[in-house]
C-alpha angles and dihedrals in degrees: 000000000000121000137180119215119199124192115228117243149115122318111282127233117277115280125237120287113291094020137097130206121220115204145159120237127207089267086071092244132121124248136167133209126205129215093269091056098256110150117208124191171313087267127211131031110010091003134109094320136048115268120343104339145111105239138181122240113281110283091355096146129064110223138172115264091250091068108101138182120297094014123134113247137187131204115268098173143322105346090337129121141177139183120299118225128191090218096055107066097198090059097052099088097093127212096188143273126306109249100172140011108204088179135008091266104034130074142186112220131207107214096187138349135045121354112189129192103068122130124219102004116162109238113236093017123121118237124209136199111271129172130312093011094304126134128225139186088226115082118209114274112245090216099044103029102054110165094030128105128246108212128162110218098185150295127275110242093181138358089274106032132069119197102218110220110150114215130209113302110237123189110214 
């Protein structure tokens, strides 16, 4: 079994551009800090996100207006994101799912954990990246979908909640 041990302490300095730092503070809770110095946390149940999830700061990412709730997004630049698509290889390195859109061009992203608000999910079924940020129960076919990416996004834990747990990214 792998484990990660973090020493408790004060918030660290901001990491390099495009990186985040995960750390434990003296309150025995997890936090992270992005490259612009924005601290988010505490993480987990009752933390920065709703439910049991690791979530960005509210409206932390700039996104195109076409990005909507519960869509898979990838990083396009400094604190910027856009829709992932299994047919566009460069977009298949996911950041997370959009959980809130405070404005037309800003989004809050859940990196891992529970994403509520779906309709009609099939509990216990795996969901995969599809096109335009959508998810699907049907993974790409290795014989028919050459050049696409197979990527598990998560597993439905109820008809309305997806547990985001990105799998290994496989180019077909």
